[in-house]
KETOR-6666 format. One line per field, with one value per residue (C-alpha): x, y, z; residue in one letter; residue number from 1. Coordinates in nm, 3 decimals, padded with zeros to 5 digits. Layout:
east [X_...]
north [Y_...]
up [Z_...]
residu [A_...]
num [NUM_...]
***
This chain:
east [00.000_00.288_00.401_00.048_00.037_00.360_00.235_-00.091_00.087_00.338_00.063_-00.131_00.183_00.258_-00.103_-00.100_00.258_00.368_00.719_00.818_00.915_00.589_00.382_00.573_00.507_00.137_00.099_00.294_00.571_00.924_01.057_01.252_00.925_00.752_01.044_01.000_00.625_00.687_00.948_00.716_00.956_00.709_00.337_00.229_00.036_-00.337_-00.324_-00.036_-00.213_-00.522_-00.307_-00.140_-00.480_-00.603_-00.290_-00.337_-00.712_-00.814_-00.916_-00.714_-00.916_-00.809_-00.442_-00.459_-00.653_-00.954_-01.318_-01.421_-01.691_-02.027_-01.956_-02.290_-02.477_-02.513_-02.321_-02.043_-02.012_-01.992_-01.746_-01.519_-01.534_-01.445_-01.158_-01.013_-01.084_-01.142_-00.789_-00.861_-01.140_-01.069_-01.131_-01.449_-01.574_-01.498_-01.691_-01.978_-01.994_-01.996_-02.258_-02.477_-02.471_-02.539_-02.822_-02.984_-02.976_-03.129_-03.404_-03.530_-03.293_-03.392_-03.769_-03.791_-03.610_-03.812_-03.683]
north [00.000_00.239_00.237_00.325_00.603_00.749_00.725_00.902_01.170_01.230_01.259_01.514_01.708_01.743_01.832_02.111_02.223_02.143_02.025_01.812_02.105_02.290_01.979_01.919_02.276_02.253_01.911_01.993_01.743_01.745_01.714_01.396_01.237_01.333_01.178_00.852_00.846_00.902_00.625_00.382_00.348_00.468_00.538_00.859_00.863_00.913_01.280_01.348_01.158_01.375_01.688_01.563_01.485_01.834_01.993_01.788_01.860_01.497_01.247_01.005_00.722_00.820_00.841_00.494_00.347_00.269_00.311_00.664_00.685_00.846_00.931_00.771_01.050_01.411_01.531_01.278_01.376_01.746_01.682_01.472_01.734_02.013_01.807_01.756_02.093_02.338_02.468_02.575_02.811_03.180_03.351_03.501_03.161_03.006_03.281_03.243_02.868_02.912_03.187_02.969_02.693_02.931_03.104_02.770_02.678_03.010_02.973_02.650_02.385_02.192_02.201_01.826_01.760_01.711_01.898]
up [00.000_00.066_-00.300_-00.411_-00.152_-00.288_-00.646_-00.564_-00.364_-00.644_-00.905_-00.698_-00.613_-00.984_-01.060_-00.801_-00.859_-00.503_-00.418_-00.119_00.101_00.029_00.100_00.423_00.540_00.454_00.616_00.933_00.879_00.741_00.387_00.477_00.596_00.271_00.082_00.277_00.208_-00.162_-00.173_00.005_00.298_00.559_00.601_00.772_01.097_01.045_01.146_00.906_00.631_00.683_00.662_00.343_00.192_00.274_00.128_-00.190_-00.211_-00.174_00.090_00.302_00.152_-00.199_-00.099_00.056_-00.237_-00.018_-00.113_-00.026_00.238_00.168_-00.196_-00.282_-00.102_-00.220_00.087_00.030_-00.334_-00.247_00.036_-00.186_-00.462_-00.217_-00.077_-00.423_-00.582_-00.297_-00.326_-00.683_-00.571_-00.539_-00.205_-00.349_-00.471_-00.132_00.051_-00.198_-00.138_00.240_00.221_-00.003_00.258_00.547_00.360_00.279_00.648_00.751_00.491_00.637_00.516_00.831_00.773_00.743_01.072_01.391_01.695]
residu [M_T_A_A_L_G_D_R_M_R_K_L_M_Q_Q_H_G_I_N_Q_S_Q_L_A_A_R_A_G_T_T_Q_P_N_I_S_K_Y_L_A_G_E_R_E_P_A_S_S_T_L_A_N_I_A_T_A_L_H_T_T_S_E_Y_L_L_G_L_P_E_S_N_T_D_T_P_F_G_T_I_K_A_Y_C_A_R_H_G_G_D_L_S_E_E_E_T_R_D_L_I_M_T_L_L_T_A_R_E_Q_G_G_H_Q_G_I_Q_D]
num [1_2_3_4_5_6_7_8_9_10_11_12_13_14_15_16_17_18_19_20_21_22_23_24_25_26_27_28_29_30_31_32_33_34_35_36_37_38_39_40_41_42_43_44_45_46_47_48_49_50_51_52_53_54_55_56_57_58_59_60_61_62_63_64_65_66_67_68_69_70_71_72_73_74_75_76_77_78_79_80_81_82_83_84_85_86_87_88_89_90_91_92_93_94_95_96_97_98_99_100_101_102_103_104_105_106_107_108_109_110_111_112_113_114_115]
***
């Protein structure tokens, strides 16, 4: 599994134009650790893996080659999309997305839920 992890990380790093040092800084680890993950010599701790996934706009499940949870629901699909592509959104688009969600909640998005 570690070789697949390294391959997926490398692909996403290239896609997003991130080098090992940049990924390490964004994920809260060191460049030598990133190098070991890429080489398949070591697997990151779950918290580091989550940070790497966030930095690479993906999910931990994707990096590990596991089935992604909840992608068969609208929420899961949106969450997975945001994880993968959220870093590509401008600040204005990010604010707009958040405001859309908050406005929907305020306008009765919970009408079908019993208190």
